Each structure stands twice: as C-alpha cells, then as structure tokens.
N, C-alpha and C positions, 0 to 999 in steps of 0.2 A: 504494500500500500504506500502511495507517495506521501511525502511530508504534508503537502497541501491538502490532500484528501483527509489525512489524519487530523489536521487542524480543523477543517470544516466539520468533521464529525464531532470533534471535541467541543467546538463552539456551539454547534447545534444541541449537543447534550447539555452543556451548561445553560443555554437559553431555556431549554425545556425544564430545568431544575428550579428556575426562579419562580417562586410562587406569585401568582397574579400577573405574570408577564403578558404583555399585549400581543394579540394575534391580529393578523391582517383583517381589516374591516371593523375592528373594535375602536371605541371612542377614546380620545385623548383624556387622560385624567385631568380634572380641574386642579389647579394649584396657583399659589402666589408665593414667590420666593424672592428674597432680597438680592439685588443686583450689585455689581461693582460700582454702579452709578449712584448707589444709596437709595434707590427706589424699588418698590415691589413690582414684579412682572409675572404674568401668567399667559396662558395660551391664546387669549382673545378668541375671536370667532369669525373672521372674515376670509382673508387670503389663506392659501396653503401654509402649513407650518412645518419647519424642520426643527426638531429638538435633537441636539447632539450632546452627549455626555463627554466631558473633557477633564483634563488634569493639568496641573502646572509642571509635573515632573515626568510623566510617562513619555518614553522615547517615541512611541507611535503618534501621540498627540503633537509632540514637538516637531516631528517630521511632516505632519499634515496640517498644522494650524494655519499656515499661510494659504493653503489650498481651500481650507474651510472658510477663511475670511474672503478669499477670491469668489467662492460660491455665493456668499452673502452679498457681495458687491454685484455680481452678475445678475442675481435675482432680486435685488433691492426693489421694493414696490410691488413685487409679484409673490414673494415667499417671505414670511416672517421667520427669522432664525433666532433661536434661543440656545445658548450654551449653558449646561448645568454641570457643576462640580459637586460631587457628593462624597468625595474621599474624606475619611476620618482624620481630622486635624490633630486629635490627641496623640495618634501614633505616627502621623505624617504631617509635621508642622508646616512644611512648605506648601500645603494645600489650603492654607488660610485665605480668607477674603482679601487680606492685604497682598498676598502673593498673587492672587487672581487679578487684582487691580493692576499690579505691575505687569503681569502677562498680557492683559488686555491693552494696556497702554503701549507696551513694547511692540506688540504685533499690530496695533492700530485696528483692533476689532471694531467693526461697525455694527455688530450685533450685541444684544444684551447677554451678559454673562452672570449667571445666578449661582448662589450657594445653597445646596440642600443639606444643611447641617444635620437635621434629624434623619435624613436618608429615606423618608417615607415616600417622597415623590419618585425617587429612583427605583425603589422597590415596586411601586405601582406600575411603572413602565416595564419592569423586568430587565433593566439594563444590566449587562454583565461585564462590560469592558469600556476602556477609553481609548479611542473614540468609539461611540456606539450611536448609530444614526436612526432616527425615527421620523419619517416624512408622512404628514397627514394632509388630506385633501381639505378643501374649504369648509366642509361639514365636520371637520376634526375626526375623521375616520382614518385609521392607519392604512396607508397605501404602500409603504415601502419600509423595510427594515433590513439593511444590508450594509455593505462596505461603501466607502467613498469612491474608490477606484481599484485598479489591479496592481498598483505598485506603491504601497504605503511609504516605502523608504526612499524612493528616488522618483521625483516628479518627471524627470526626463524620460523615464521608461513607461509612463502611463500610456496604455493603449485602449483601455476600456474604462469609461467614466460612468460607473453604475448609477451613482446618485444623480448625476446630471441627466442621464437617460430617463430615469424614473421621474424626475422633475419635469422634463420636457413632455413626457407622455401625459402626466397629470395636468399640466397647463394647457395641453392641446385636447383634453378630454378623451384621451386614448387610454386603453388598459395599460397598467404598469406591468412589466414583465413578471411572470409568475416565479421564475427562478431568481432568488435573491440570496447572494452569497454573504454569509455573516461577516461582520466587521472583525478585524484582527486588532488586538490591543492589549493593554495592561488590565489586569483584573481590578475591579472597583475595590477600594480599601474600606471594607465594611467595619462598622463599630462592633466590638465584642458583645 
C-alpha cells in the first residue's frame, strides 16, 4: 500500500472517530468566537462560507497560509473565510491569541481569525487537523471537506486545486465533486 493511500485511510479513520463530525449536506454549527481583531465572529448567513482550522506552529499551516490568504483574496465578496485556532494554549503556549494576532499581521490575513478556547466549536465541526477545510454553500450546508491542493509543501508543484475547484462549482451552481481527499496536517492539540 502506498504512503499516500495509507495517509488517506488514516485521515478518513480519524475523521470518522470524531464525535459529531459534519457530513456533506449537514448544516454549519452556529457559533460566535473572538477574533484577532477583538470582535466576535460567526458564520453569518449569506454568501458561501469557508471555515479553515489553523495553527500558529504547524508546518502544514505555515507552508499553506499564504495560499489560504490568496484564496480569501481571490474570492473576496463571493466567499466568507473564517480561520479558527482551537489548539490548547496551556500545553502549546504559542497558540495564544497574541501569537495568532502576530501570525495574522505577519501574513496580512484578510480574513477573520478566531480562537476557540473551549474547543466546543471545533468538536462540533469534527475537525481533526490543521489545516482542515470546510466549505459551505449559501444555505450553510456542507458542500466540501477536503484538502487545499495536491502539494501542501511546495506551491510550485501544485497541479490540482481541490478547494478552488469545489468553490468554482459551488459558485456556478454545479455539483461539487463527490471525491474529496482529506486534508493533511498536524493533529489538533486537544485539552486533556
């Protein structure tokens, strides 16, 4: 069995183990979380919505955060983007709101970046790693949960832009591809 197939099977198994994990077609959980801008943010209810679970330290996030921000710029006014960091700050101090603010400022994030300190929202989504992508349609039903693209580590090697393809299908009122490859990343740092 190839390493990639092993990873896909492991990620699928992990996703299946998260209680209350969202399935395609299910509604976005309602939430209000504090952002790095000092304001509370939630899913709203008009345009499509991308919720992406992030981290300040995860190498997978650090390698893709510029592409995530580029996605937010590309779809500004068409798709609302919210980043959520749920990592436990008691055991991972660099996942604090202050470090998130530094990350957002350093990267020039144009999207709201939120802290899920109690981790309840993250558990409701069933997120398992960072980054983990959840794309909802305008009615806030889950349309896509998968990877950003086919080369997390090297943007010059990207050949397949899964999230972008799903977004384009959604915006054009076409079906989103049924095959959705799980995102690859660092495990979420859960509280004990």
